C-alpha positions as CSV (number, residue, x, y, z in Angstrom):
1,X,-46.1,-2.3,-26.8
2,X,-43.2,-3.2,-29.3
3,X,-42.4,0.4,-29.2
4,X,-41.8,0.5,-25.4
5,X,-40.1,-2.6,-25.2
6,X,-37.7,-1.1,-28.5
7,X,-37.7,2.8,-26.6
8,X,-36.6,0.4,-22.9
9,X,-33.6,-1.6,-24.7
10,X,-32.5,1.9,-25.5
11,X,-32.3,3.5,-22.4
12,X,-30.3,0.5,-21.6
13,X,-27.6,0.8,-23.6
14,X,-27.7,4.3,-22.2
15,X,-27.8,4.2,-18.8
16,X,-25.4,1.3,-19.0
17,X,-22.8,3.2,-21.0
18,X,-23.1,5.7,-17.8
19,X,-22.4,3.3,-14.9
20,X,-19.5,1.5,-17.2
21,X,-17.5,4.8,-17.5
22,X,-18.2,5.8,-13.4
23,X,-17.7,2.3,-12.2
24,X,-14.3,2.1,-14.4
25,X,-13.4,5.7,-13.4
26,X,-13.8,4.8,-9.6
27,X,-12.4,1.6,-10.0
28,X,-8.9,3.5,-11.1
29,X,-9.1,5.8,-8.3
30,X,-9.3,3.2,-5.4
31,X,-7.6,0.5,-7.1
32,X,-7.3,-1.9,-4.1
33,X,-9.0,-0.1,-2.5
34,X,-12.4,-1.2,-4.0
35,X,-12.0,-3.7,-1.8
36,X,-13.1,-1.9,0.8
37,X,-16.4,-0.9,-0.5
38,X,-17.4,-4.5,-0.8
39,X,-16.4,-4.8,-4.7
40,X,-19.6,-2.3,-5.4
41,X,-18.1,0.0,-8.3
42,X,-16.9,-4.0,-9.5
43,X,-20.5,-4.9,-9.2
44,X,-21.9,-1.7,-10.4
45,X,-19.6,-1.9,-13.7
46,X,-21.1,-5.7,-14.1
47,X,-24.5,-4.0,-14.1
48,X,-23.5,-2.2,-16.8
49,X,-22.3,-4.2,-19.0
50,X,-25.5,-6.6,-18.7
51,X,-27.4,-3.6,-19.8
52,X,-25.6,-2.9,-22.8
53,X,-25.1,-6.3,-23.9
54,X,-29.6,-6.9,-23.3
55,X,-30.2,-3.1,-25.2
56,X,-30.7,-2.9,-28.9
57,X,-27.5,-1.6,-29.8
58,X,-25.5,-2.9,-32.9
59,X,-23.0,-5.7,-31.7
60,X,-19.7,-3.3,-32.5
61,X,-21.1,-0.6,-29.9
62,X,-21.8,-3.1,-27.4
63,X,-18.2,-4.4,-27.5
64,X,-16.9,-0.7,-27.5
65,X,-18.2,-0.2,-24.6
66,X,-17.7,-3.7,-23.2
67,X,-13.9,-3.0,-23.6
68,X,-14.1,0.7,-22.2
69,X,-13.0,-0.2,-19.2
70,X,-9.6,-1.6,-19.3
71,X,-8.4,2.1,-20.8
72,X,-10.3,3.7,-18.6
73,X,-9.2,2.2,-15.7
74,X,-5.5,2.2,-16.2
75,X,-6.1,5.8,-17.7
76,X,-7.7,7.2,-14.3
77,X,-5.3,5.0,-11.9
78,X,-2.1,6.7,-13.7
79,X,-3.7,10.0,-13.3
80,X,-4.6,9.5,-9.6
81,X,-1.5,7.7,-9.0
82,X,0.7,11.5,-10.2
83,X,-1.7,13.3,-8.4
84,X,-1.1,11.4,-5.2
85,X,3.0,10.7,-5.7
86,X,4.1,10.9,-2.6
87,X,7.5,12.0,-1.4
88,X,10.4,9.4,-2.4
89,X,11.7,8.1,1.2
90,X,14.9,6.3,2.0
91,X,14.7,3.9,5.9
92,X,18.2,4.0,7.3
93,X,17.9,1.3,9.4
94,X,21.1,-0.1,12.1
95,X,22.7,-3.2,10.5
96,X,21.4,-6.1,13.4
97,X,18.1,-4.3,13.7
98,X,15.3,-7.0,13.9
99,X,11.6,-6.6,14.9
100,X,9.4,-3.6,14.6
101,X,9.9,0.0,13.9
102,X,7.5,3.1,13.7
103,X,7.4,6.0,12.6
104,X,5.5,9.1,14.2
105,X,4.8,11.8,12.1
106,X,3.7,15.9,12.8
107,X,5.1,15.6,16.5
108,X,7.1,19.0,17.2
109,X,9.0,17.6,19.6
110,X,10.7,15.3,17.1
111,X,13.7,15.5,14.3
112,X,13.8,18.1,12.3
113,X,13.3,16.5,8.2
114,X,16.3,15.2,6.4
115,X,16.5,15.0,2.3
116,X,18.9,13.2,0.9
117,X,19.0,13.6,-2.9
118,X,15.5,14.7,-3.6
119,X,14.0,11.7,-1.0
120,X,13.3,12.0,2.8
121,X,15.6,10.1,5.3
122,X,14.3,8.7,8.2
123,X,17.7,7.9,10.6
124,X,15.8,4.7,12.4
125,X,17.0,4.7,15.7
126,X,18.4,1.4,17.6
127,X,15.0,1.3,19.4
128,X,12.8,1.0,16.6
129,X,11.4,4.4,17.1
130,X,11.4,7.1,15.3
131,X,9.7,10.9,15.9
132,X,9.9,13.1,13.1
133,X,8.3,16.7,12.6
134,X,8.1,15.7,9.0
135,X,4.3,15.1,8.3
136,X,2.7,12.0,6.9
137,X,3.8,11.3,4.1
138,X,0.3,9.9,1.7
139,X,-0.1,9.1,-2.0
140,X,2.1,6.2,-4.0
141,X,5.0,5.3,-1.9
142,X,8.7,5.4,-3.4
143,X,10.4,3.5,-0.4
144,X,13.5,1.9,0.1
145,X,15.0,0.6,2.9
146,X,19.0,0.0,3.6
147,X,20.8,-1.6,6.5
148,X,23.5,0.4,7.5
149,X,26.6,-0.9,9.8
150,X,28.9,1.2,11.7
151,X,31.1,2.3,9.1
152,X,27.9,4.2,7.6
153,X,28.1,1.7,5.1
154,X,23.9,0.5,3.5
155,X,22.9,-2.6,2.2
156,X,19.8,-2.5,0.4
157,X,16.8,-5.0,1.1
158,X,14.2,-6.4,0.0
159,X,10.2,-4.9,1.0
160,X,8.5,-8.5,1.1
161,X,4.7,-8.0,-0.4
162,X,3.7,-11.7,0.9
163,X,3.4,-13.1,4.5
164,X,4.2,-16.2,3.5
165,X,7.3,-17.7,2.0
166,X,6.6,-19.7,-0.7
167,X,4.3,-17.2,-2.1
168,X,6.8,-14.4,-2.2
169,X,9.7,-16.9,-3.6
170,X,6.5,-17.2,-6.7
171,X,6.2,-13.9,-7.0
172,X,10.1,-12.7,-6.8
173,X,10.7,-11.8,-10.5
174,X,7.8,-9.8,-10.2
175,X,8.5,-7.6,-8.1
176,X,12.2,-7.7,-7.4
177,X,16.1,-7.6,-9.1
178,X,17.6,-10.8,-8.9
179,X,17.3,-14.5,-9.1
180,X,14.6,-16.5,-6.6
181,X,17.3,-18.7,-5.9
182,X,19.0,-16.2,-4.1
183,X,16.0,-15.9,-2.1
184,X,15.9,-17.8,1.4
185,X,14.1,-18.0,4.7
186,X,16.9,-16.3,6.1
187,X,17.0,-13.6,3.4
188,X,16.3,-10.2,5.8
189,X,13.8,-7.9,4.3
190,X,10.9,-5.4,4.9
191,X,7.2,-6.5,6.2
192,X,4.5,-4.3,6.3
193,X,3.3,-3.7,10.5
194,X,-0.3,-5.4,9.5
195,X,-2.4,-4.7,12.9
196,X,-0.2,-2.9,13.9
197,X,-1.1,-1.5,17.8
198,X,1.0,1.6,17.2
199,X,-1.6,3.2,15.0
200,X,-3.5,3.5,18.0
201,X,-1.1,5.2,19.9
202,X,-1.0,7.9,16.8
203,X,-2.4,7.5,13.7
204,X,0.4,9.8,11.8
205,X,2.1,6.5,11.9
206,X,3.4,3.8,9.7
207,X,5.0,0.8,10.9
208,X,7.2,-2.3,9.5
209,X,9.1,-5.2,10.4
210,X,12.7,-6.4,9.7
211,X,12.8,-10.1,9.7
212,X,13.1,-12.8,7.6
213,X,10.7,-15.7,6.9
214,X,12.6,-18.1,9.4
215,X,11.6,-15.6,12.4
216,X,8.6,-14.0,11.2
217,X,6.3,-17.6,10.7
218,X,7.3,-18.1,14.5
219,X,4.3,-19.0,16.6
220,X,1.5,-16.2,16.3
221,X,1.6,-15.8,20.3
222,X,5.2,-14.8,20.1
223,X,4.4,-12.3,18.0
224,X,1.6,-10.8,19.4
225,X,3.7,-10.7,22.7
226,X,6.5,-8.9,21.0
227,X,3.5,-6.1,19.3
228,X,2.5,-5.4,22.7
229,X,5.9,-5.1,24.2
230,X,7.2,-2.7,21.3
231,X,4.1,-0.9,20.9
232,X,4.4,-0.1,25.0
233,X,7.9,1.5,24.5
234,X,7.0,3.2,21.6
235,X,3.8,4.5,23.6
236,X,6.1,6.0,26.2
237,X,8.7,7.2,24.0
238,X,6.5,9.3,22.4
239,X,4.3,10.2,26.0
240,X,7.9,11.7,26.6
241,X,8.9,13.4,23.8
242,X,5.3,15.4,24.0
243,X,5.9,16.3,27.8
244,X,9.3,18.6,26.7
245,X,7.4,20.7,24.7
C-alpha cells in the first residue's frame, strides 16, 4: 500500500509539472483574454502547483517548478506579441472633433491605404466615419492620435485606459509621459469605444471616442442616445459607399 502511495505521489509531480507548463504558456499567449475563459488556465495552474506540493519530490524541485510560471508566462507573452504585432497606426483627427469615430476596414469602396514613416495613417473626416480599403490591423497595436488644425499642425492626445477620472489620474505615470498634475477633467483624449454598436454594422471595424472626462462622465442615457445616432449615421455612410461599387 505504501508503495502505491509513493508511486501516486511521484505521478503527482509529473502531472503537476505538465499542468504548470501548459497553463503558463496558455496564460502568456492569451494575456488578458484568459479572463474570457473564466480563468480556467489560471485554475489549472493552481491545481498543477498543488499537485507538485502534494508530491514526494524534493523541496528544491517543488520550489523550482512553482517559480517556473513566471519566466514561461513572460516568454510566451513576448513571443506571441512579436508574432501578432500589428502595423503601427496614426489617427489624424480634426482639432474640434468630439464624439465617436469609427474606421471600417476591408471595403473596396473606401479610401486607399496611406502610409507615413512606416505607419498606417487614418485621416478621420469631420463626420467621424472613415471607410478604408486597408485590411483590419490585428495584433499588438501601436497607436498614436493627433488633433489636426487648419494649418496641418498635429497635437498628440493621450489614450485613456480607464473610464474613471480618479483611476486614470492615479495610474497616469504608469501609462503616460508628463506629470499627472497637468491632467484634468478638461484634458482631451481617446476612449475605447466599449460596447459600440458600430461593430454590428461591420465586424471589420474599430471605434473610439474623442472627449474629456468632463463630457465622458455625463448621463449614461445621453451617451446611449449619442451612440445610437452615430451608429445610424455610420450605417448609412457604409451603405452608400457600398452602393457605388
